[in-house]
BAFI-3210 file (N, C-alpha, C; in Angstrom, 3 decimals, decimal comma, padded with zeros to 6 digits):
// residues 282
n [1|2|3|4|5|6|7|8|9|10|11|12|13|14|15|16|17|18|19|20|21|22|23|24|25|26|27|28|29|30|31|32|33|34|35|36|37|38|39|40|41|42|43|44|45|46|47|48|49|50|51|52|53|54|55|56|57|58|59|60|61|62|63|64|65|66|67|68|69|70|71|72|73|74|75|76|77|78|79|80|81|82|83|84|85|86|87|88|89|90|91|92|93|94|95|96|97|98|99|100|101|102|103|104|105|106|107|108|109|110|111|112|113|114|115|116|117|118|119|120|121|122|123|124|125|126|127|128|129|130|131|132|133|134|135|136|137|138|139|140|141|142|143|144|145|146|147|148|149|150|151|152|153|154|155|156|157|158|159|160|161|162|163|164|165|166|167|168|169|170|171|172|173|174|175|176|177|178|179|180|181|182|183|184|185|186|187|188|189|190|191|192|193|194|195|196|197|198|199|200|201|202|203|204|205|206|207|208|209|210|211|212|213|214|215|216|217|218|219|220|221|222|223|224|225|226|227|228|229|230|231|232|233|234|235|236|237|238|239|240|241|242|243|244|245|246|247|248|249|250|251|252|253|254|255|256|257|258|259|260|261|262|263|264|265|266|267|268|269|270|271|272|273|274|275|276|277|278|279|280|281|282]
n.u [005,400|003,706|000,628|-000,296|001,349|001,191|003,172|005,735|007,791|008,619|010,527|008,770|009,381|011,863|012,009|014,353|013,097|010,994|007,545|005,940|007,945|007,630|005,436|005,043|007,218|006,166|003,906|005,410|006,606|003,646|002,427|-000,836|-002,407|-002,194|-000,042|000,906|003,170|004,267|006,596|004,874|003,890|001,753|002,546|003,282|000,912|-000,885|000,955|001,207|-000,954|-001,582|-000,409|-000,997|-003,555|-003,059|-001,986|-003,520|-003,800|-004,483|-004,737|-004,221|-005,287|-002,393|000,058|002,633|003,850|005,496|005,964|006,031|006,032|006,463|010,074|010,389|010,260|007,811|005,873|003,452|001,065|-000,633|-004,187|-006,325|-007,710|-009,109|-007,555|-007,621|-008,054|-008,411|-007,352|-005,719|-004,106|-002,507|-001,429|000,306|002,076|003,496|004,689|006,224|008,134|008,582|011,177|012,899|013,965|015,332|017,166|019,029|020,230|021,517|023,286|025,081|026,008|027,708|029,414|030,847|031,470|033,653|032,982|032,434|029,432|027,672|024,599|022,605|022,892|022,245|019,438|018,993|019,464|017,134|015,569|012,063|011,315|009,964|012,748|014,746|016,881|017,636|018,777|020,256|022,239|023,063|024,135|026,548|027,831|027,872|030,052|032,300|032,604|031,762|031,150|028,903|025,526|024,094|026,169|026,403|024,109|024,464|027,570|026,826|023,808|021,609|019,246|019,787|023,012|025,620|024,729|021,849|019,280|016,352|013,178|010,342|007,883|005,141|002,586|001,091|-001,947|-002,639|-002,082|-003,562|-006,019|-006,356|-005,733|-008,365|-009,971|-009,797|-011,150|-009,966|-007,279|-005,706|-002,710|-000,058|003,089|005,552|006,240|007,858|010,173|009,960|010,868|011,575|008,982|007,341|004,310|002,595|003,100|001,778|-000,831|-001,666|-001,635|-003,947|-005,931|-005,959|-007,068|-006,012|-006,068|-004,761|-002,783|000,682|001,712|002,724|005,873|008,434|011,238|010,223|010,459|008,581|007,682|008,102|005,575|003,301|003,239|003,051|000,477|-001,344|-001,292|-002,528|-004,354|-006,143|-005,984|-008,142|-007,424|-007,301|-005,151|-002,197|000,168|003,587|006,667|007,933|009,288|012,051|014,313|017,304|019,604|019,952|021,408|019,219|017,209|014,382|012,946|010,008|006,773|007,896|007,338|006,350|002,925|000,232|-001,954|-005,043|-004,499|-003,980|-006,388|-008,430|-007,359|-007,862|-010,218|-011,384|-010,568|-012,604|-015,064|-014,688|-015,639|-013,756|-011,609|-010,613|-009,479|-011,118]
n.v [-010,190|-012,253|-013,214|-015,184|-016,701|-017,078|-018,354|-020,254|-023,214|-026,507|-029,611|-031,344|-029,867|-027,264|-027,075|-026,891|-028,966|-030,915|-030,920|-031,572|-030,089|-027,442|-026,942|-026,968|-025,339|-023,220|-022,797|-022,452|-020,275|-018,259|-018,206|-018,909|-019,317|-020,629|-021,747|-024,352|-023,931|-025,553|-026,171|-026,758|-028,985|-030,855|-032,685|-032,678|-031,884|-033,741|-034,801|-032,213|-031,478|-033,178|-032,467|-030,000|-029,849|-031,319|-029,503|-027,204|-025,665|-023,656|-024,760|-023,560|-024,708|-025,123|-023,672|-023,209|-022,207|-021,720|-019,624|-017,934|-014,940|-013,950|-013,586|-013,210|-014,437|-015,483|-016,078|-017,990|-018,033|-020,052|-020,349|-022,382|-024,605|-027,397|-030,209|-032,628|-032,971|-034,511|-033,272|-031,354|-032,268|-034,202|-032,387|-030,867|-033,340|-033,729|-031,338|-031,541|-033,374|-032,293|-030,952|-032,828|-033,797|-031,048|-030,964|-033,123|-031,874|-029,409|-030,310|-031,730|-029,925|-028,240|-030,093|-030,284|-027,750|-028,404|-029,015|-031,723|-033,783|-036,282|-037,026|-038,292|-037,878|-035,611|-036,155|-037,941|-035,691|-033,594|-036,260|-037,008|-034,955|-032,579|-031,926|-029,488|-026,753|-025,625|-027,941|-029,151|-026,828|-027,128|-029,988|-029,296|-027,190|-029,190|-031,192|-029,435|-027,732|-024,637|-022,705|-022,218|-021,982|-019,681|-018,766|-020,967|-019,660|-017,214|-017,689|-019,296|-020,646|-018,795|-016,813|-016,168|-017,240|-019,989|-022,450|-022,497|-023,941|-023,142|-024,183|-026,586|-024,556|-022,551|-020,967|-018,022|-017,443|-020,628|-021,723|-019,654|-020,902|-023,358|-023,300|-021,974|-024,030|-026,066|-024,779|-022,993|-019,916|-017,267|-015,741|-013,006|-013,823|-012,217|-009,753|-007,707|-009,086|-008,960|-007,172|-003,568|-003,042|-004,173|-003,344|-002,852|-005,576|-006,899|-005,744|-006,965|-009,514|-009,620|-009,069|-011,521|-012,903|-012,662|-012,988|-011,966|-009,985|-010,560|-008,919|-008,428|-009,417|-011,232|-009,364|-006,642|-003,262|-000,296|000,881|-000,314|-002,413|-000,366|000,431|-001,767|-002,489|000,128|-000,637|-003,247|-002,479|-000,835|-001,982|-003,912|-006,245|-008,891|-008,836|-010,546|-012,595|-012,819|-015,249|-016,500|-019,379|-021,158|-022,124|-022,274|-020,610|-018,480|-015,148|-013,198|-014,370|-014,755|-015,779|-018,439|-016,571|-014,099|-011,645|-008,288|-008,304|-007,190|-008,116|-007,455|-007,557|-009,667|-011,353|-009,712|-010,992|-013,898|-013,727|-012,876|-015,418|-016,742|-015,727|-016,053|-018,774|-020,915|-023,656|-023,077|-024,267|-024,838]
n.w [078,859|076,622|076,803|074,422|071,299|068,602|066,543|066,648|066,416|066,145|066,421|064,535|062,660|061,591|064,336|067,607|069,419|071,081|070,498|072,958|074,963|074,065|074,432|077,465|077,906|077,206|078,575|081,505|081,013|081,205|078,695|077,492|075,248|072,335|069,210|067,101|064,650|062,618|060,082|056,477|057,612|059,973|061,695|064,444|065,741|067,226|069,191|070,641|071,292|073,360|075,050|075,732|076,389|078,598|080,278|080,174|078,609|075,894|072,219|069,091|065,992|063,679|060,996|058,928|055,761|053,275|050,466|046,983|045,788|042,642|042,650|045,285|048,727|050,675|053,685|054,614|057,590|058,800|060,302|062,304|060,394|059,183|060,454|060,264|057,448|054,145|051,673|051,936|053,689|051,649|049,906|051,706|051,785|049,438|049,307|051,277|050,942|048,693|049,580|050,464|047,782|047,695|049,396|048,977|046,621|048,092|049,680|047,881|046,665|048,505|049,024|046,887|047,206|049,188|051,505|052,619|053,037|055,159|053,828|055,144|057,802|057,639|057,790|059,672|061,752|061,287|061,928|062,471|061,732|059,081|056,594|056,594|055,671|058,466|059,110|057,796|058,194|060,955|060,926|059,395|060,947|062,973|061,977|061,432|059,538|060,087|062,206|063,685|063,275|062,502|061,028|058,793|057,917|057,132|054,906|053,156|053,153|053,144|051,594|048,606|048,391|047,616|048,244|048,487|047,682|045,161|046,315|045,653|044,039|045,307|045,325|046,263|046,106|045,673|048,053|050,001|049,009|049,420|052,028|052,875|052,166|053,942|055,732|057,344|058,185|056,812|057,314|056,749|057,461|059,096|057,563|057,353|055,899|053,402|052,166|050,667|049,680|050,481|052,234|049,310|048,406|050,079|050,177|047,937|048,625|049,760|048,411|046,973|048,699|051,409|055,335|057,465|059,230|060,455|063,491|065,727|065,908|066,961|067,001|066,868|066,604|068,258|066,465|063,688|064,983|065,033|062,539|060,836|062,754|061,315|058,480|058,628|059,510|057,381|055,494|056,421|057,618|060,032|063,190|064,009|066,313|067,201|067,776|066,648|066,931|066,978|068,706|067,731|068,643|067,175|067,016|067,357|068,086|070,482|073,233|073,578|073,868|073,728|073,343|071,304|072,452|073,176|075,917|075,156|072,376|071,774|072,762|071,154|068,434|069,101|069,472|067,098|065,208|066,488|065,784|063,443|063,095|063,201|063,753|067,232|069,035|071,509]
ca.u [005,564|002,592|-000,570|-000,222|002,565|000,987|004,151|006,333|008,396|009,328|011,022|008,177|009,684|013,056|012,594|015,214|012,913|009,820|006,038|006,081|008,683|007,752|004,094|005,701|008,150|005,402|003,131|005,680|006,792|002,911|001,827|-001,775|-002,963|-000,775|-000,362|002,784|002,877|005,289|006,782|004,369|003,754|001,250|002,089|003,413|000,225|-001,046|001,608|001,625|-002,286|-001,931|000,961|-001,839|-004,348|-002,372|-001,058|-004,510|-003,174|-005,993|-003,558|-005,536|-004,302|-001,254|001,094|003,705|003,629|006,836|005,174|006,629|005,703|008,087|011,886|010,138|010,065|006,290|005,492|002,156|000,625|-002,350|-005,224|-008,020|-008,108|-009,010|-006,284|-007,818|-008,636|-007,304|-006,719|-004,657|-002,911|-001,581|-000,784|001,642|003,013|003,939|005,676|007,567|008,902|009,844|012,089|013,811|014,942|015,971|018,330|019,865|020,657|022,468|024,382|026,136|026,800|028,158|030,441|031,396|032,792|035,095|032,688|031,441|028,716|026,765|022,832|022,277|023,212|021,186|017,892|018,663|019,161|015,887|014,580|010,698|010,674|010,488|013,833|015,427|018,331|018,583|019,228|021,778|022,846|023,636|025,146|027,749|028,703|028,328|031,594|033,530|032,788|031,475|031,319|027,371|023,909|024,174|027,626|026,071|023,197|025,402|027,837|026,401|022,172|021,068|018,967|021,335|024,153|025,512|023,897|020,069|018,975|015,227|012,796|009,144|006,842|003,856|001,864|000,272|-003,011|-002,645|-001,758|-004,593|-007,056|-005,884|-006,375|-009,609|-011,333|-009,870|-011,644|-009,021|-007,722|-004,312|-001,987|001,156|004,109|006,917|006,228|008,846|011,304|009,683|012,156|011,132|007,750|006,194|002,986|002,129|002,892|000,619|-002,165|-001,958|-002,074|-004,821|-006,903|-006,158|-007,639|-005,375|-007,357|-004,705|-001,190|001,387|002,235|003,063|006,258|009,819|012,231|009,983|010,522|007,364|007,608|007,184|004,379|002,755|003,260|002,069|-001,153|-001,858|-001,361|-003,652|-005,738|-006,385|-006,542|-009,418|-007,148|-006,801|-003,372|-001,717|001,598|004,362|007,779|009,187|010,773|012,961|015,809|018,245|020,181|020,412|021,384|017,789|015,774|013,276|012,095|008,585|006,005|008,695|007,407|005,123|001,740|-000,645|-003,109|-006,094|-004,459|-004,218|-007,734|-008,756|-007,373|-008,672|-012,023|-011,722|-011,039|-013,826|-015,901|-014,677|-016,309|-012,953|-011,048|-009,709|-008,865|-011,868]
ca.v [-011,422|-012,281|-014,468|-015,656|-016,897|-018,044|-018,166|-021,323|-024,636|-027,477|-030,929|-031,256|-029,344|-027,061|-026,571|-027,994|-028,941|-031,392|-030,111|-030,995|-029,256|-026,205|-026,387|-027,205|-024,005|-022,102|-022,927|-022,414|-018,404|-017,887|-018,501|-018,959|-019,563|-020,476|-021,743|-024,897|-023,427|-026,174|-025,764|-027,866|-029,879|-031,110|-033,708|-032,465|-031,565|-034,535|-034,750|-030,974|-031,345|-033,741|-031,820|-028,630|-030,995|-032,064|-027,949|-026,229|-024,425|-023,513|-024,805|-024,087|-025,526|-024,204|-023,994|-021,769|-022,429|-020,917|-019,121|-016,751|-013,951|-014,053|-013,767|-012,972|-015,062|-014,835|-016,917|-017,226|-018,563|-020,632|-021,404|-023,072|-025,526|-028,812|-031,228|-034,111|-032,621|-034,999|-032,694|-030,474|-033,200|-034,785|-031,061|-030,624|-034,138|-033,227|-030,088|-031,961|-034,778|-031,417|-030,494|-033,676|-033,650|-030,255|-031,388|-033,632|-030,839|-028,741|-031,522|-032,012|-028,215|-027,849|-031,084|-029,900|-026,366|-028,432|-029,582|-033,164|-033,967|-037,771|-036,579|-039,410|-037,364|-034,351|-036,534|-038,515|-034,565|-033,652|-037,105|-037,660|-033,500|-031,938|-031,651|-027,834|-025,636|-025,668|-029,467|-028,804|-025,856|-028,079|-031,073|-028,751|-027,085|-031,047|-031,162|-028,395|-027,001|-023,463|-022,672|-021,576|-022,033|-018,920|-018,418|-021,251|-019,369|-016,233|-018,094|-020,879|-021,716|-018,304|-016,493|-015,967|-017,814|-020,646|-023,317|-021,601|-024,090|-023,419|-025,118|-026,747|-023,306|-022,534|-020,045|-017,498|-017,981|-021,577|-021,845|-019,992|-021,158|-024,744|-023,545|-021,873|-024,999|-026,725|-024,229|-022,220|-018,642|-017,735|-014,126|-013,008|-013,691|-011,006|-008,832|-006,974|-009,718|-009,073|-006,155|-002,253|-003,182|-005,430|-002,835|-003,043|-006,918|-007,430|-005,226|-007,790|-010,768|-009,164|-009,121|-012,678|-013,780|-012,763|-012,596|-011,578|-009,731|-011,094|-007,875|-008,740|-010,038|-010,972|-008,062|-005,491|-002,258|000,150|002,054|-001,443|-002,464|000,588|000,306|-003,041|-002,254|000,955|-001,215|-003,927|-001,563|000,169|-003,433|-004,673|-007,542|-009,064|-008,743|-011,795|-012,131|-014,630|-015,372|-017,477|-019,589|-022,666|-022,689|-022,301|-019,807|-017,090|-013,816|-012,370|-015,102|-014,496|-016,887|-018,329|-015,474|-012,597|-010,418|-007,164|-008,636|-006,711|-008,972|-007,241|-007,812|-011,257|-011,288|-009,407|-012,610|-015,031|-013,454|-012,718|-016,619|-017,432|-014,891|-017,193|-019,519|-021,764|-024,386|-022,704|-025,387|-025,026]
ca.w [078,313|076,082|076,715|073,459|070,684|067,286|065,592|067,145|065,942|067,337|065,842|063,317|061,124|061,549|065,584|068,008|070,938|070,599|070,681|074,401|075,315|073,805|075,375|078,538|077,992|077,161|080,283|082,146|080,442|081,317|077,565|078,011|074,053|071,550|068,092|066,608|062,898|061,670|058,512|055,693|058,324|061,231|062,120|065,876|066,037|068,111|070,698|071,363|071,653|074,484|076,083|075,635|077,413|080,542|080,854|080,668|077,334|074,269|071,095|068,030|064,850|062,979|060,005|058,189|054,385|052,390|048,804|046,261|044,713|041,853|043,571|046,867|048,922|050,750|053,897|055,303|058,920|058,671|061,564|062,993|059,204|059,843|060,908|059,168|055,807|053,416|050,474|052,544|054,320|050,534|049,673|052,809|051,670|048,615|049,433|052,357|049,413|047,240|050,123|050,312|046,918|047,351|050,602|048,508|045,763|048,794|050,368|046,293|046,123|049,591|048,736|045,336|047,535|050,153|052,488|052,582|054,452|054,932|053,479|055,694|058,813|057,259|057,983|061,185|062,516|061,352|062,348|061,734|061,056|057,589|056,201|055,982|055,676|059,521|059,635|056,635|058,787|061,982|060,436|058,961|062,113|063,485|060,515|061,700|058,719|060,194|063,839|064,255|062,356|061,849|060,062|057,894|056,721|056,206|054,437|052,355|053,366|053,293|050,447|047,310|048,737|046,685|048,151|048,410|046,252|044,618|046,598|045,053|043,945|045,688|044,622|047,822|045,716|045,821|049,417|050,720|048,473|049,743|053,814|053,260|051,753|054,963|056,377|057,901|057,671|056,553|057,889|056,493|058,328|059,330|055,984|056,404|055,327|051,510|051,394|050,830|048,538|051,263|051,758|048,389|048,398|051,599|049,801|046,398|048,972|050,700|047,272|046,500|050,249|052,652|056,125|058,645|059,707|061,625|063,315|066,610|065,972|068,081|067,478|066,329|067,771|068,501|065,371|062,900|065,434|064,503|060,886|060,631|062,759|060,052|057,325|058,589|059,591|056,853|054,613|056,886|058,063|061,751|063,801|064,987|066,981|067,082|068,645|065,583|068,251|066,847|069,810|067,154|069,021|066,742|067,562|066,644|068,633|071,711|073,813|073,601|074,510|074,382|071,811|072,205|072,146|074,548|076,181|074,648|070,809|072,076|072,607|069,898|067,355|069,103|069,255|065,335|064,784|066,791|065,355|061,895|063,492|062,680|064,932|068,416|070,227|072,621]
c.u [004,185|001,658|-000,354|000,926|002,150|002,070|005,615|006,320|009,078|010,114|010,026|008,724|011,123|013,398|013,266|014,360|011,283|008,516|005,824|006,885|008,494|006,253|004,396|006,247|006,839|004,964|004,080|006,154|005,148|002,239|000,410|-002,743|-001,991|-001,022|000,938|002,426|004,312|005,424|006,073|003,919|002,530|001,511|003,252|002,531|-000,447|-000,354|001,295|-000,510|-002,633|-001,111|000,024|-002,935|-004,224|-002,097|-002,063|-004,521|-004,723|-004,510|-004,866|-004,031|-003,460|-000,408|001,853|004,090|004,666|005,909|006,087|005,604|006,407|008,807|011,752|009,598|008,735|005,482|004,337|001,422|-001,008|-002,858|-006,187|-008,428|-008,415|-008,083|-006,201|-008,136|-007,546|-006,819|-005,933|-003,706|-002,054|-001,176|000,410|002,433|003,551|004,857|006,845|008,563|009,331|010,799|013,511|014,782|015,874|017,703|018,925|020,807|022,028|023,510|025,411|026,858|027,806|029,665|031,434|032,342|033,506|034,153|031,400|030,553|027,707|025,363|022,070|021,481|022,105|019,618|018,223|019,089|017,235|014,856|012,905|010,345|010,795|011,817|014,092|016,555|018,586|019,190|020,448|022,674|023,641|024,738|026,645|028,545|029,079|030,237|032,475|033,659|032,349|031,467|030,059|026,545|023,876|025,341|027,304|025,073|024,172|026,394|027,535|024,392|021,590|020,625|020,050|022,813|024,303|025,120|022,544|019,795|017,407|013,956|011,188|008,436|005,732|003,656|001,115|-001,176|-003,950|-003,155|-002,953|-005,820|-006,998|-006,443|-007,478|-010,561|-010,933|-010,465|-010,750|-008,372|-006,686|-003,966|-000,691|002,079|005,077|006,934|007,299|010,394|010,937|010,045|010,929|008,880|006,506|004,614|002,329|001,807|001,875|-000,820|-002,696|-002,758|-003,498|-006,166|-006,849|-006,911|-007,553|-006,321|-006,551|-002,753|-000,531|001,757|002,613|004,874|007,665|010,454|011,328|009,512|008,955|006,803|007,288|006,123|003,177|002,409|002,862|000,283|-001,985|-001,826|-002,188|-005,006|-006,745|-006,803|-008,061|-009,165|-006,854|-005,770|-003,246|-000,210|002,436|005,996|008,311|010,086|010,701|014,225|016,887|019,113|020,771|020,316|020,338|016,449|015,645|012,720|010,090|007,839|006,850|008,661|006,054|003,877|000,725|-001,385|-004,396|-006,091|-004,468|-005,771|-008,648|-008,290|-007,627|-009,609|-012,536|-011,519|-011,934|-015,369|-016,079|-015,117|-014,950|-012,492|-010,153|-009,273|-009,363|-012,580]
c.v [-011,852|-013,370|-015,144|-015,882|-017,752|-017,850|-019,232|-022,971|-025,656|-028,547|-031,683|-030,588|-028,665|-026,513|-027,576|-028,680|-029,403|-031,190|-030,409|-030,430|-027,920|-025,943|-026,681|-025,599|-023,136|-021,732|-022,143|-020,853|-017,559|-017,660|-019,121|-020,281|-019,542|-021,397|-022,903|-024,573|-024,549|-025,990|-027,125|-029,116|-029,693|-032,142|-033,783|-032,160|-032,666|-034,900|-033,421|-030,945|-031,887|-033,325|-030,397|-029,248|-030,835|-030,738|-027,097|-024,674|-024,224|-023,516|-024,423|-023,986|-024,582|-024,678|-022,995|-022,882|-021,272|-020,924|-018,548|-016,059|-013,231|-014,227|-013,520|-013,608|-014,896|-016,288|-017,129|-018,501|-018,914|-021,289|-021,925|-023,871|-026,330|-029,824|-032,193|-033,829|-033,120|-034,340|-032,289|-031,296|-033,956|-033,306|-031,282|-032,019|-034,113|-032,015|-030,689|-033,067|-033,752|-031,282|-031,576|-033,919|-032,439|-030,581|-032,312|-032,500|-030,221|-029,436|-031,297|-030,475|-028,128|-029,073|-030,811|-028,344|-027,001|-029,048|-030,738|-033,034|-035,531|-037,075|-037,556|-038,845|-036,302|-035,044|-037,501|-036,791|-034,413|-035,201|-036,967|-035,782|-033,447|-031,668|-030,428|-027,723|-025,549|-026,735|-029,677|-028,129|-026,861|-028,920|-029,818|-027,518|-028,481|-031,210|-031,092|-027,518|-025,302|-023,334|-022,310|-022,333|-020,824|-018,421|-019,434|-020,898|-018,495|-016,841|-018,783|-020,881|-020,386|-017,672|-015,861|-016,654|-019,008|-022,078|-023,372|-022,216|-024,163|-024,312|-025,635|-025,187|-023,557|-021,245|-019,309|-018,185|-019,326|-022,002|-021,306|-019,826|-022,320|-024,557|-022,829|-023,150|-026,261|-026,154|-023,156|-020,928|-018,443|-015,718|-014,355|-013,014|-012,540|-010,960|-008,287|-007,273|-009,812|-008,043|-004,581|-002,014|-004,020|-004,499|-003,167|-004,358|-007,320|-006,851|-006,030|-009,299|-010,399|-009,238|-010,774|-013,682|-014,072|-012,389|-011,961|-010,806|-010,128|-009,292|-006,969|-009,283|-009,761|-009,816|-006,822|-004,589|-001,766|000,666|000,740|-001,764|-001,502|000,986|-000,602|-002,813|-001,197|000,606|-002,884|-003,745|-001,180|-001,137|-004,098|-006,333|-007,382|-008,957|-010,065|-011,265|-012,987|-014,340|-015,871|-018,294|-021,052|-022,849|-023,054|-021,553|-018,844|-015,640|-012,967|-013,173|-014,717|-015,866|-016,712|-016,934|-014,237|-011,672|-009,281|-007,359|-008,160|-007,295|-008,480|-007,231|-009,464|-011,772|-011,273|-010,612|-013,137|-014,620|-013,456|-014,596|-017,187|-016,974|-015,410|-017,988|-021,092|-022,014|-023,374|-023,468|-025,313|-026,561]
c.w [078,090|076,683|075,727|072,609|069,618|065,994|066,416|066,106|066,670|065,811|064,583|061,953|061,852|062,755|066,222|069,034|070,488|070,545|072,036|075,245|075,229|074,129|076,465|078,785|078,017|077,766|081,134|082,167|080,846|079,828|077,967|076,649|072,861|069,848|067,289|065,317|062,132|060,226|057,747|056,544|059,632|062,228|064,015|066,369|067,414|069,650|071,483|072,162|073,239|075,341|076,560|076,647|078,570|080,882|080,822|079,573|076,418|073,354|069,836|066,912|064,159|062,040|059,006|057,208|053,770|050,736|047,854|045,796|043,665|042,686|044,916|047,646|050,421|051,935|055,069|056,705|058,453|060,042|061,567|061,535|059,824|059,671|059,833|057,626|054,985|052,555|050,948|052,801|052,659|049,743|050,363|052,221|050,304|048,499|050,867|051,341|048,666|048,652|050,696|049,155|046,962|048,509|050,029|047,683|046,747|049,401|048,862|046,604|047,295|049,478|047,679|046,013|048,531|051,169|052,585|053,605|054,032|054,988|054,909|057,475|059,158|058,662|059,423|062,083|062,694|061,571|061,981|061,113|059,687|057,529|055,897|055,919|056,982|059,826|058,983|057,945|060,442|061,940|060,039|060,173|063,370|062,972|061,081|060,711|058,707|061,545|064,106|062,818|061,554|060,854|058,687|057,082|056,015|054,980|053,045|052,115|052,811|051,757|049,520|047,261|047,869|046,997|048,718|047,065|046,317|045,457|045,490|045,275|044,318|045,475|046,020|047,142|046,037|047,466|050,168|049,749|049,216|051,436|053,969|053,038|052,946|056,005|058,218|057,494|057,509|056,813|056,746|057,228|057,797|057,508|055,606|055,678|053,562|051,054|051,227|050,465|049,421|051,605|050,577|048,080|049,487|050,593|048,217|046,849|049,485|049,529|046,639|048,011|051,463|053,851|057,340|058,177|060,906|062,236|064,764|066,820|066,482|068,575|066,446|067,158|067,481|067,023|064,517|063,386|064,919|063,517|060,636|061,176|061,923|059,257|057,379|058,669|058,186|055,017|055,004|057,436|059,713|061,893|064,106|065,212|066,949|067,571|067,503|066,041|067,490|067,539|069,055|067,805|068,041|067,324|067,957|067,020|070,077|071,833|073,872|074,167|074,663|073,575|072,730|071,861|072,993|074,256|075,584|073,117|071,000|071,915|071,476|068,756|067,910|068,651|067,910|064,612|065,307|066,157|063,738|061,550|062,806|063,812|066,098|069,294|071,895|072,626]
res [m|a|i|g|d|f|h|l|h|s|t|a|s|d|g|v|h|t|p|t|w|v|m|e|t|a|a|a|r|g|v|r|v|l|s|l|t|d|h|d|s|t|e|g|w|a|e|a|k|s|a|a|d|r|l|g|l|r|l|i|p|g|i|e|l|s|t|d|m|g|p|i|d|t|h|l|l|a|f|g|f|d|i|e|d|r|p|l|q|d|f|l|k|s|q|r|d|g|r|i|g|r|t|h|r|i|v|e|i|l|r|e|n|g|m|p|l|d|v|k|r|v|f|e|i|a|g|e|a|t|v|g|r|p|h|v|a|r|a|l|v|e|a|g|h|v|a|s|v|q|e|a|f|d|l|w|l|g|n|g|k|a|a|d|v|d|r|p|k|l|s|p|q|d|a|i|a|k|i|h|e|a|g|g|v|v|f|c|a|h|a|v|f|m|g|d|e|y|p|a|l|v|e|q|l|t|a|w|g|l|d|g|l|e|t|y|y|k|h|y|d|a|e|t|v|e|t|m|r|q|l|g|t|r|l|g|l|a|l|s|g|g|s|d|y|h|g|l|g|n|p|d|d|r|e|i|g|d|i|p|f|p|d|a|a|v|e|a|f|v|g|y|l|e|g|r|g|v|d|t|g|t]
***
């Protein structure tokens, strides 16, 4: 069990559990320093921070942004930025607004394919969170159209499937610049998801200002971790780790802190952030 986990989601985006629950569960599992990285939103920060302070956890500001390198989805994790930065918050709101229009179109496609859903119910499931495909998936399960969230993605919502609607486009260059302007640093999340060309793509991201690479990721085996470590070291990148916890119950899910992230590497990551002078939750 790692003492740090820097890739966590809550009901503020597409996670199942509240920020308070995530903090309490992390503490119970031995995690001591962490980051809540909801998609396009810091709405869970205040609640998470209150719980973290009560539990004696060190909570580092975080977020996950979805960007595009041509046709390739590229997810970026940002840490240590100023939560109150107004230009950043305005930008995040515009991204969330784009997700609303996308959700309406997904529901329309599903209806055309014989799976009617009430879009209001999708937004009820999302609650105060940034609405996304997992909320549609849960509505599909609830309506009896599919047996599980995973099946919803496998058949309809996953990349390239019939109801995979393009989201508002965001370039990595713009995302990296906005986070840097808000005083934070940017890491590439789960790079292997970008396909066989990921080393070249990470190198391009580095040329655009990328600061680090998620190296210790939930189900990475030892060989993959070492490959990532060597890539990050070669490019002069800092190394992070996270479980990408959503609580959705998918087959590849891991519990909070259940990642191959050695304590020494956790400490090196936090030390890197401190050296950069960003907000490290102290």
